[in-house]
C-alpha positions as CSV (number, residue, x, y, z in Angstrom):
1,M,155.5,86.7,-161.8
2,N,152.0,86.6,-160.4
3,S,149.1,85.8,-162.7
4,A,147.0,88.3,-160.8
5,D,149.2,91.0,-162.4
6,A,147.8,90.3,-165.8
7,G,147.0,93.9,-166.6
8,D,145.0,94.9,-169.6
9,F,144.9,92.2,-172.3
10,V,142.8,90.8,-175.1
11,V,142.3,87.1,-176.1
12,A,142.3,86.0,-179.7
13,I,141.2,82.4,-180.6
14,P,142.0,81.1,-184.1
15,A,139.2,78.8,-185.3
16,R,139.8,77.0,-188.5
17,F,136.9,75.0,-189.8
18,A,138.9,72.7,-192.1
19,A,141.1,71.2,-189.4
20,S,142.9,68.2,-191.0
21,R,142.6,65.7,-188.1
22,L,139.1,66.7,-187.0
23,P,137.2,68.4,-189.8
24,G,134.7,71.0,-188.6
25,K,136.5,71.0,-185.2
26,P,135.3,74.4,-183.9
27,L,131.6,73.3,-184.3
28,R,132.0,69.7,-183.0
29,L,129.7,69.3,-180.0
30,L,131.1,68.9,-176.6
31,A,128.5,68.4,-173.9
32,G,125.9,69.5,-176.5
33,E,127.6,72.8,-177.4
34,P,130.2,73.8,-180.0
35,L,133.8,73.3,-179.0
36,V,134.7,76.9,-179.9
37,L,132.0,78.2,-177.4
38,H,133.7,76.3,-174.6
39,V,137.0,77.9,-175.4
40,A,135.5,81.4,-175.7
41,R,134.0,81.0,-172.2
42,R,137.4,80.1,-170.8
43,A,138.8,83.3,-172.3
44,L,135.9,85.4,-170.9
45,K,136.5,83.9,-167.4
46,A,140.1,85.0,-167.5
47,G,139.1,88.7,-167.4
48,A,140.2,89.8,-170.9
49,R,139.1,93.2,-172.0
50,E,138.0,91.7,-175.3
51,V,137.7,88.2,-176.7
52,W,137.9,87.7,-180.4
53,V,137.5,84.5,-182.4
54,A,139.4,84.6,-185.7
55,A,137.2,82.4,-187.8
56,D,137.2,81.3,-191.5
57,D,133.6,80.2,-191.8
58,E,130.3,82.0,-191.2
59,R,129.0,78.9,-189.3
60,I,131.5,79.6,-186.6
61,A,130.3,83.2,-186.3
62,A,126.7,81.9,-186.1
63,A,127.6,79.5,-183.3
64,L,129.0,82.4,-181.2
65,E,126.0,84.7,-181.4
66,G,125.1,86.0,-178.0
67,A,128.3,84.6,-176.4
68,G,129.8,88.0,-175.6
69,V,132.7,87.7,-178.0
70,R,133.6,89.4,-181.2
71,V,134.3,87.5,-184.5
72,A,136.8,88.5,-187.1
73,M,136.1,86.8,-190.5
74,T,139.6,85.9,-191.7
75,S,140.8,84.3,-194.9
76,P,140.5,80.5,-195.3
77,D,143.8,80.5,-197.0
78,H,146.1,81.3,-194.1
79,A,149.0,78.9,-193.7
80,S,149.1,79.2,-189.9
81,G,147.3,80.5,-186.8
82,T,149.8,83.3,-186.6
83,D,148.8,84.6,-190.0
84,R,145.1,84.4,-189.0
85,L,145.8,86.4,-185.8
86,A,147.7,89.1,-187.7
87,E,144.7,89.6,-189.8
88,C,142.4,89.6,-186.7
89,A,144.6,92.3,-185.2
90,R,144.1,94.5,-188.2
91,I,140.3,93.9,-188.2
92,A,140.1,94.6,-184.4
93,G,142.2,97.8,-184.8
94,W,144.3,97.0,-181.7
95,S,147.2,99.5,-180.9
96,D,150.7,98.1,-181.4
97,D,151.3,97.8,-177.6
98,T,148.0,95.8,-176.9
99,V,148.8,92.5,-175.2
100,V,147.2,89.7,-177.1
101,V,146.9,86.2,-175.7
102,N,146.6,83.5,-178.3
103,L,144.4,80.8,-176.9
104,Q,144.1,77.8,-179.3
105,G,140.6,76.9,-180.5
106,D,140.9,73.3,-179.2
107,E,141.6,74.2,-175.5
108,P,138.1,73.9,-173.9
109,F,139.6,73.4,-170.4
110,A,142.3,76.1,-170.4
111,P,142.5,77.4,-166.9
112,A,141.8,81.2,-166.4
113,A,144.9,81.5,-164.3
114,G,147.1,80.2,-167.1
115,I,145.6,82.7,-169.6
116,R,146.3,85.5,-167.1
117,A,149.8,84.2,-166.5
118,V,150.7,84.7,-170.1
119,A,149.4,88.3,-170.1
120,A,151.4,88.9,-166.9
121,L,154.6,87.8,-168.6
122,M,154.1,90.2,-171.4
123,H,153.5,93.1,-169.0
124,A,156.5,92.1,-166.9
125,G,159.2,92.7,-169.5
126,Q,160.1,94.1,-172.9
127,I,159.9,90.8,-174.8
128,E,158.2,89.9,-178.1
129,M,156.4,86.7,-177.0
130,A,155.5,84.7,-173.9
131,T,154.4,81.2,-173.4
132,L,154.0,78.6,-170.6
133,A,155.5,75.2,-169.7
134,A,154.7,72.5,-167.2
135,P,157.1,70.2,-165.4
136,V,157.8,66.8,-167.0
137,T,157.2,64.1,-164.4
138,D,157.4,60.8,-166.3
139,V,159.9,59.5,-168.7
140,E,157.3,58.5,-171.3
141,T,156.5,62.2,-171.8
142,L,160.2,63.1,-171.9
143,L,160.8,60.7,-174.7
144,D,157.5,61.4,-176.6
145,P,158.2,63.5,-179.8
146,N,154.6,64.7,-179.7
147,A,155.3,66.4,-176.3
148,V,157.4,69.5,-177.1
149,K,160.2,70.2,-174.5
150,L,162.0,73.4,-173.9
151,V,165.0,74.8,-172.0
152,R,165.2,78.3,-170.7
153,A,167.8,80.7,-169.4
154,D,168.1,81.8,-165.8
155,D,166.0,84.9,-166.6
156,G,163.2,82.8,-168.0
157,R,163.8,83.4,-171.7
158,A,163.5,80.4,-174.0
159,L,166.7,79.0,-175.3
160,Y,165.3,76.2,-177.5
161,F,162.2,74.1,-178.1
162,S,162.5,70.5,-179.3
163,R,160.6,67.3,-179.8
164,A,163.7,65.6,-178.3
165,P,164.4,65.2,-174.6
166,I,166.3,68.4,-173.7
167,P,168.5,68.8,-171.8
168,W,169.7,65.3,-172.4
169,P,170.5,63.6,-169.0
170,R,173.7,62.0,-170.2
171,D,174.8,60.1,-167.1
172,A,171.4,59.1,-165.9
173,F,170.3,57.8,-169.3
174,A,173.6,56.0,-169.8
175,R,172.5,53.9,-166.8
176,D,168.7,53.6,-167.3
177,R,166.3,55.3,-169.8
178,S,163.2,53.7,-168.3
179,R,162.7,56.2,-165.5
180,M,163.1,59.9,-164.9
181,P,166.5,61.1,-163.7
182,E,166.6,62.0,-160.0
183,S,167.8,65.5,-160.5
184,G,167.3,68.2,-163.1
185,E,164.5,70.3,-164.6
186,W,162.5,69.2,-167.6
187,L,159.7,71.3,-169.0
188,R,156.9,70.5,-171.5
189,H,155.7,73.3,-173.7
190,I,152.1,74.4,-173.4
191,G,150.8,75.9,-176.7
192,I,149.4,79.2,-175.4
193,Y,151.2,82.4,-176.5
194,G,151.3,86.1,-175.7
195,Y,152.3,88.9,-178.1
196,R,152.0,92.6,-178.5
197,A,149.7,93.3,-181.4
198,G,152.5,95.2,-183.3
199,F,154.6,92.1,-183.3
200,L,152.0,89.9,-185.0
201,P,152.5,91.2,-188.6
202,R,156.3,91.0,-188.1
203,F,156.0,87.4,-187.0
204,A,153.7,86.5,-189.9
205,A,156.1,88.1,-192.4
206,L,159.1,86.0,-191.2
207,P,160.2,83.3,-193.5
208,P,160.1,79.7,-192.1
209,G,163.4,79.1,-190.3
210,R,165.8,76.2,-190.8
211,L,165.3,74.8,-187.3
212,E,161.6,75.3,-187.7
213,R,161.5,73.1,-190.8
214,I,163.6,70.4,-189.1
215,E,161.5,70.2,-185.9
216,S,158.1,71.4,-187.4
217,L,157.8,73.9,-184.5
218,E,156.7,77.4,-185.6
219,Q,158.0,79.1,-182.4
220,L,161.6,78.3,-183.4
221,R,161.1,80.9,-186.2
222,V,161.0,83.6,-183.6
223,L,164.1,82.4,-181.8
224,E,166.1,82.0,-185.1
225,A,165.2,85.6,-186.0
226,G,166.7,86.8,-182.8
227,Y,163.5,87.6,-180.9
228,R,162.8,86.7,-177.3
229,I,160.2,84.4,-175.8
230,A,159.5,84.5,-172.0
231,V,158.5,81.2,-170.5
232,G,156.6,80.8,-167.2
233,V,155.6,77.7,-165.4
234,T,151.8,77.3,-165.6
235,P,150.1,78.1,-162.2
236,E,147.5,75.4,-163.0
237,P,147.5,72.3,-165.1
238,F,146.2,72.5,-168.7
239,P,144.1,69.4,-169.4
240,P,144.7,67.9,-172.9
241,G,143.2,69.8,-175.9
242,V,141.0,68.3,-178.6
243,D,142.7,67.5,-181.8
244,T,141.2,64.1,-182.8
245,P,137.9,62.2,-182.4
246,E,139.6,60.2,-179.5
247,D,140.4,63.5,-177.8
248,L,136.8,64.6,-178.2
249,A,135.6,61.4,-176.5
250,R,138.0,61.9,-173.7
251,A,136.8,65.5,-173.2
252,E,133.2,64.3,-173.0
253,A,134.2,61.8,-170.4
254,W,136.1,64.5,-168.5
255,I,133.0,66.7,-168.4
256,A,130.8,63.7,-167.5
257,A,133.1,63.1,-164.5
258,G,132.3,66.6,-163.2
259,H,135.3,68.5,-164.5
260,G,135.3,71.3,-167.0
């Protein structure tokens, strides 16, 4: 899979004003500009045919005026970003086979190559969803429940996502759990997704799954329902997103150091 083979795709960015850990997050300033504007620019750089922001507050729409993106005013009552994107798809009027890349509204440094890679996965096969992963290189990440791990089949389809270290390196960890095992593949999930627009209302209509409730991972709902998720290894690193005030301060420092 080559990210250059992204084909035709759109990007949708869910932007919820009332974020629990960082209220008003889409409009928080990063290098003097709203966070959501940074994310929208990343999507535009990736070569999407259209970039839409699925917003729940008119202030977000105002902040994006003149940015070259479309805004869908969606309900503030949606329980998840998937529900918000399903409404965005209806407002945008995309055909069922339109490839939609869901770029989270707190990813101001998402690489364009990564966005294209998700679209390429959708165009490469008849699957319902696509996402990315990155190699785990340190044992702290492997053991961190906030870093979601995954395992995939030989054809690249996701088998499972978990907050636990999977696969569990039985023999290596029996000897020493303070360092990475010398052999094996461990992958950390990156929260960017691809869908076809026609799948979004089906996904949103699925009831929460048993495994999803245990792990608090919405993507498990898709696997439990028998749908397929293709997983590619990201062609470029995804710097950390912005979910807390501390994340925002780190992002400011990242830009001040000449990145971004």
